[in-house]
C-alpha angles and dihedrals in degrees: 000000000000093000093074092066122102129177140200110195107305093349121099117196143186127187130191141169119214139178126202124192117290094008137092125252115287133181139223124202119193130194134180121188140152118278099244098155109038094180091058092061097038099251088140091052098056095039107023093164092066121086112245093243089065089074099043118117095011114120126269112201127194129176117185123197118206124189102179096178096045142048141178115016092358090060095050115129134152138217121219115187128196121190133195126195117192138166118261090228107094091203092064113121089227110106114226093212090060095057103073113122134175111259120213140152116270097248090058098042094107097037125110089241129109096199127099089192129011137168144076108339091345121205119215113216129177134162109178124184141168118219096202094046092216115174108276144142111228121189133178129197109200113197122199108209142171141201116230094227094034102232107358105086134032096238118123126201122191123230106177142330134213131194127223137151147121145257129220118206124169089346094306121121121219120186113224124232114276109233143161115248128206102270095205094057096038095047092049089053090056105033098086093051091048092049092050093048096044107038095172092056132071127211117206123214115257114277111245091207098050112126115237119159134179117244109211122207095016120142114219 
């Protein structure tokens, strides 16, 4: 689905409208760009011991949900993010498919909660980095999801997923192409792990009839 990608300078962007049952149409706008100003995104606040140049050139990803006709509970959505870190060397015995892990923020790492961000019109934000800049391939799948009754039951439904990430080779960081991924295939790859990790939650298969449409010419 490479055709749904637009760029402005160093910024890559994707924009979609979507409609889940019993709600009005909402939108999500995604950007991925190099971290050129670490203090602007708080890199120095979460890791004050690191020099600012350690964060430079790594990707900063944002995904903003907008529900213009709804608010409060009706605008509740959640982001679930899976990450995979693999060696660049294709001859490595490490299998890439075995490396997916749930990504969350540190204060929620021990919580019975699959979301990295959740709430009314939630914004996903992530700014990964690696201080040692060892050769790696780092990929994230960011799933936008919803709960049918908003906050009442622990039953998650996927809407869409996009892929982003970076590679490090010989100390140089390259940001990977931002792209939408087939949500049915990607969700099925992750559902068993999510169900095992969060036994009190359920994770529905992707809905074949869910409306998701590309929005061309939209600035995120």
